[in-house]
C-alpha positions as CSV (number, residue, x, y, z in Angstrom):
1,X,140.6,80.0,132.1
2,X,138.8,82.6,134.2
3,X,140.4,85.5,132.1
4,X,139.4,83.8,128.9
5,X,135.8,83.4,130.0
6,X,135.7,87.0,131.1
7,X,136.8,88.2,127.9
8,X,134.6,86.0,125.7
9,X,131.4,87.3,127.3
10,X,131.6,90.9,126.2
11,X,133.1,89.8,122.8
12,X,130.1,87.4,122.2
13,X,127.7,90.3,123.3
14,X,129.3,92.7,120.8
15,X,129.0,90.1,118.0
16,X,125.3,89.6,118.8
17,X,124.6,93.2,118.8
18,X,126.3,93.7,115.5
19,X,124.3,91.0,114.1
20,X,120.9,92.4,115.4
21,X,122.0,95.8,114.0
22,X,122.9,94.4,110.6
23,X,119.6,92.5,110.4
24,X,117.5,95.7,111.3
25,X,119.5,97.7,108.8
26,X,118.7,95.1,106.1
27,X,115.0,95.1,107.0
28,X,115.1,98.9,107.0
29,X,116.7,99.1,103.5
30,X,114.5,96.3,102.0
31,X,111.3,98.0,103.3
32,X,112.4,101.3,101.8
33,X,113.0,99.6,98.4
34,X,109.6,97.8,98.7
35,X,107.9,101.1,99.5
36,X,109.4,102.8,96.3
37,X,108.3,100.1,94.1
38,X,104.8,100.1,95.6
39,X,104.3,103.8,94.9
40,X,105.1,103.7,91.2
41,X,102.8,100.6,90.7
42,X,99.9,102.0,92.8
43,X,99.8,105.8,92.6
44,X,97.3,106.5,89.9
45,X,94.6,104.3,91.6
46,X,95.5,105.6,95.0
47,X,94.8,109.1,93.6
48,X,91.3,107.8,92.5
49,X,90.7,106.3,95.9
50,X,91.4,109.5,97.8
51,X,89.2,111.6,95.4
52,X,86.3,109.0,95.7
53,X,86.7,108.9,99.4
54,X,86.6,112.6,99.9
55,X,84.1,113.6,97.2
56,X,81.8,110.6,97.0
57,X,79.1,112.4,94.9
58,X,81.4,114.0,92.4
59,X,82.1,111.0,90.3
60,X,80.0,108.3,88.9
61,X,82.5,105.5,89.4
62,X,86.2,104.5,89.3
63,X,86.4,104.8,85.6
64,X,84.8,108.2,85.5
65,X,87.1,109.5,88.2
66,X,90.2,108.1,86.4
67,X,89.2,109.5,83.0
68,X,88.2,112.9,84.4
69,X,91.5,113.3,86.3
70,X,93.4,112.3,83.3
71,X,91.5,114.7,80.9
72,X,91.7,117.6,83.3
73,X,95.0,117.3,85.0
74,X,97.1,114.8,83.0
75,X,99.4,112.3,84.3
76,X,101.9,114.2,86.3
77,X,99.6,116.7,87.9
78,X,96.6,114.4,87.9
79,X,97.1,110.7,88.2
80,X,100.6,111.0,89.8
81,X,99.8,114.0,92.0
82,X,101.5,113.6,95.4
83,X,104.1,111.1,94.1
84,X,106.9,112.6,96.0
85,X,105.2,112.6,99.4
86,X,103.9,109.1,98.6
87,X,107.3,108.0,98.1
88,X,108.5,109.7,101.3
89,X,105.5,108.3,103.1
90,X,106.0,104.8,101.9
91,X,109.7,104.8,102.4
92,X,109.2,106.2,105.9
93,X,106.4,103.8,106.8
94,X,107.7,100.6,105.2
95,X,111.3,101.0,106.3
96,X,110.2,101.5,109.9
97,X,107.4,99.0,109.6
98,X,109.6,96.1,108.2
99,X,112.4,97.0,110.5
100,X,110.0,97.1,113.4
101,X,108.4,94.0,112.1
102,X,111.7,92.1,112.3
103,X,112.4,93.3,115.8
104,X,108.9,92.5,117.0
105,X,109.2,89.0,115.5
106,X,112.4,88.3,117.5
107,X,110.7,89.8,120.6
108,X,107.7,87.4,120.3
109,X,109.9,84.5,119.4
110,X,111.9,85.0,122.7
111,X,108.6,85.3,124.7
112,X,107.3,82.1,123.2
113,X,110.6,80.2,123.5
114,X,111.3,79.7,119.8
115,X,114.8,79.6,118.5
116,X,114.0,81.2,115.2
117,X,111.3,83.6,113.8
118,X,110.6,80.8,111.2
119,X,108.8,78.9,113.9
120,X,106.2,81.7,114.7
121,X,102.6,81.1,113.8
122,X,100.6,83.3,111.5
123,X,98.9,84.8,114.6
124,X,102.2,85.6,116.3
125,X,103.5,87.2,113.1
126,X,100.2,89.2,112.9
127,X,100.8,90.5,116.5
128,X,104.2,91.5,115.5
129,X,102.8,93.6,112.6
130,X,100.4,95.3,115.0
131,X,103.3,96.4,117.3
132,X,105.4,97.6,114.5
133,X,102.4,99.6,112.9
134,X,102.1,101.7,116.1
135,X,105.5,103.2,115.5
136,X,105.2,103.5,111.7
137,X,102.0,105.5,112.2
138,X,103.9,108.5,113.5
139,X,106.1,108.8,110.3
140,X,103.2,107.9,108.0
141,X,100.6,110.4,109.2
142,X,102.3,113.8,108.2
143,X,103.4,112.5,104.8
144,X,100.0,111.1,104.0
145,X,98.4,114.4,105.0
146,X,100.4,116.3,102.4
147,X,99.8,113.5,99.8
148,X,96.0,113.6,100.2
149,X,95.9,117.3,100.0
150,X,98.0,117.4,96.8
151,X,95.8,114.7,95.2
152,X,92.6,116.6,95.9
153,X,93.7,120.2,94.9
154,X,91.2,120.5,92.1
155,X,88.2,119.2,94.0
156,X,89.0,121.4,97.1
157,X,89.4,124.5,94.7
158,X,86.0,123.7,93.0
159,X,84.2,123.4,96.4
160,X,85.7,126.7,97.4
161,X,84.4,128.2,94.1
162,X,87.7,129.1,92.8
163,X,87.9,129.7,89.0
164,X,91.5,128.4,88.7
165,X,93.4,125.6,90.5
166,X,96.4,126.8,92.1
167,X,99.1,124.0,91.8
168,X,101.5,123.8,94.7
169,X,104.7,121.8,95.3
170,X,105.0,119.3,98.2
171,X,107.5,121.7,99.8
172,X,105.2,124.8,99.5
173,X,102.3,122.9,101.0
174,X,104.5,121.6,103.8
175,X,105.6,125.1,104.6
176,X,102.0,126.4,104.4
177,X,100.7,123.8,106.9
178,X,103.6,124.5,109.2
179,X,103.1,128.2,109.2
180,X,99.3,128.0,109.7
181,X,99.1,125.2,112.2
182,X,102.6,124.4,113.4
183,X,103.9,120.7,113.9
184,X,100.6,119.6,115.3
185,X,99.0,120.4,111.9
186,X,101.0,117.5,110.3
187,X,99.3,115.1,112.8
188,X,95.7,115.9,112.1
189,X,94.2,112.5,111.4
190,X,96.8,110.6,113.6
191,X,93.9,108.9,115.6
192,X,92.3,107.5,112.4
193,X,95.7,106.6,110.9
194,X,96.4,104.4,114.1
195,X,92.9,103.0,114.1
196,X,93.7,102.1,110.4
197,X,97.2,100.8,110.7
198,X,97.1,98.6,113.9
199,X,94.2,96.3,113.1
200,X,95.1,96.7,109.4
201,X,98.6,95.3,109.7
202,X,97.3,92.5,111.9
203,X,95.3,91.3,108.8
204,X,98.1,92.3,106.5
205,X,100.9,90.3,108.1
206,X,98.6,87.6,109.2
207,X,97.2,87.1,105.7
208,X,100.7,87.3,104.2
209,X,102.3,84.8,106.5
210,X,99.3,82.5,106.6
211,X,99.2,82.4,102.8
212,X,102.9,81.7,102.6
213,X,102.5,78.8,105.1
214,X,99.7,77.4,103.0
215,X,101.7,77.7,99.8
216,X,104.9,76.1,101.0
217,X,105.7,72.5,100.5
218,X,106.2,70.4,103.6
219,X,110.1,70.4,103.1
220,X,110.2,74.1,102.2
221,X,110.8,77.3,104.3
222,X,108.4,80.2,103.7
223,X,111.1,82.2,102.0
224,X,111.8,79.5,99.5
225,X,108.3,79.3,97.9
226,X,109.3,81.3,94.9
227,X,108.5,84.5,93.1
228,X,104.8,83.9,92.1
229,X,103.8,82.4,95.3
230,X,105.4,85.2,97.1
231,X,103.4,87.6,94.9
232,X,100.1,85.8,95.6
233,X,100.8,85.9,99.3
234,X,101.5,89.7,99.2
235,X,98.2,90.2,97.3
236,X,96.3,88.3,99.8
237,X,97.9,90.3,102.6
238,X,97.0,93.6,100.8
239,X,93.3,92.5,100.3
240,X,92.9,91.5,103.9
241,X,94.4,94.9,104.9
242,X,92.1,97.1,102.9
243,X,89.0,95.2,103.4
244,X,89.4,95.4,107.1
245,X,90.3,99.0,107.5
246,X,88.7,100.8,104.7
247,X,86.2,102.8,106.7
248,X,89.0,104.2,109.0
249,X,90.8,105.2,105.8
250,X,87.8,107.1,104.4
251,X,87.5,109.0,107.8
252,X,91.3,109.8,107.7
253,X,91.1,111.1,104.2
254,X,88.1,113.4,105.1
255,X,89.7,114.6,108.3
256,X,93.0,115.4,106.6
257,X,91.7,117.0,103.4
258,X,89.0,119.1,105.1
259,X,91.1,120.0,108.2
260,X,88.3,118.6,110.3
261,X,88.7,118.5,114.1
262,X,85.8,116.2,114.9
263,X,86.4,113.0,116.8
264,X,86.8,110.1,114.3
265,X,84.0,108.0,115.8
266,X,81.6,111.0,115.5
267,X,82.8,111.6,112.0
268,X,82.3,108.1,111.0
269,X,78.7,108.1,112.4
270,X,78.0,111.3,110.7
271,X,79.1,109.9,107.4
272,X,77.0,106.8,107.9
273,X,73.9,108.8,109.0
274,X,74.0,111.5,106.3
275,X,75.5,109.5,103.3
276,X,74.8,105.8,104.1
277,X,77.1,103.0,105.2
278,X,78.1,102.6,101.6
279,X,80.0,106.0,101.8
280,X,82.4,104.3,104.2
281,X,83.5,102.0,101.5
282,X,83.5,104.6,98.5
283,X,86.7,103.9,96.6
284,X,87.1,100.3,97.8
285,X,87.1,98.9,94.3
286,X,90.1,100.9,93.0
287,X,91.9,100.2,96.1
288,X,91.4,96.4,95.9
289,X,92.5,96.6,92.3
290,X,95.4,98.7,93.1
291,X,96.6,96.6,96.0
292,X,96.9,93.2,94.2
293,X,99.9,94.2,92.0
294,X,101.1,96.9,94.6
295,X,101.5,94.5,97.6
296,X,102.6,91.7,95.4
297,X,105.5,93.9,94.2
298,X,106.1,95.3,97.8
299,X,106.8,91.8,99.3
300,X,108.7,90.5,96.2
301,X,111.1,93.5,96.3
302,X,111.3,93.2,100.2
303,X,111.9,89.5,100.4
304,X,114.3,89.2,97.4
305,X,116.3,92.4,98.3
306,X,116.5,91.1,101.9
307,X,117.7,87.8,100.8
308,X,120.3,89.3,98.4
309,X,121.6,91.8,101.1
310,X,121.8,88.9,103.7
311,X,123.9,86.8,101.3
312,X,126.5,89.6,100.5
313,X,126.9,91.3,103.9
C-alpha cells in the first residue's frame, strides 16, 4: 500500500504538469492565430491612426488621411505598410498575452479558492489581464517601434525635407536601429507601452468577460454564448481598451517615431500645453472604428480555435 501511494504521487504530479503545459500551449497558439486575423482586418485603419497621432496637423480628418495615403503610396506600401512587423507584434503580444492570461486566471482562482477559472468575477479576470500584459509589453515594444516607423516613412521624409521617400524593408530598418542604438533602441517607448498596456488590458479583459457574463443565459457557460455574442463581447472589450489608454498610445507613437528621449509624462504635458488636450485623442475615431471588427475577430478566432484544439488534443 505504501509503495503504491509513493508511486501515485509523482505520477499524478507529472499528469497535472502535462495538462498545464498543454493548456498553456493551446492558449499560446490560439492567441497567435487571433493576432494574425486581427492584423489583416485592422491594418489600414491602424496606419491611419499612427499617422494622425504623430502628425496631427497634416491631415484634415480620417477620410483625408486614408485617401491621401492610398493615392500617394497605394495599398501595399501605404495602407498595409508595416504589416509584417504588425503580424510579428500581434503574434508575439497575443500569444504571450493569452498564454499569460490563462496562467494568471488559474493563479487568481487558486488564491480566491475557486475550483475553476469559470468562477472568476469580471474584476478578477481584469486583474489577470493586467499581470499578463506586463510580460507581453516586452515583446510588443520592439515590434511596434518598427511598425510605427514604417507606417510614417513618408511623413518623416517630408519633415526632413527629403525630395524622395526612401522605402525600407522591416529587416533593413531593424538592422539600422540595432546598428545606431543597439538593443536598447528597440525599447524606446517601453514606459508608455506599459502605461498603455497594463490599465488597457484591465479594461479589455474586464469589458470582454463582463459582457460575456451579461450576454449568457442562466444555464449557459460563457464559452457557449455563440459566435455573434462572442463578437459583440470582443468589440466591447476593444472599445473599453482604446478609450481608456489612447493618450498613452499617442505619446508612445510620438516617442517611437521621433526617437524622443523625454519622460512620457513630460511629453504628455507638452502635447496638451502646445497642441491642446484634443491632440492626445487625435486618431481615436479610426481606432474605434478599427477595433470593433478587429477585436471581434480576435476573440472569435481565439475562443473557437482554443475550443477546437482542446477537443482534439
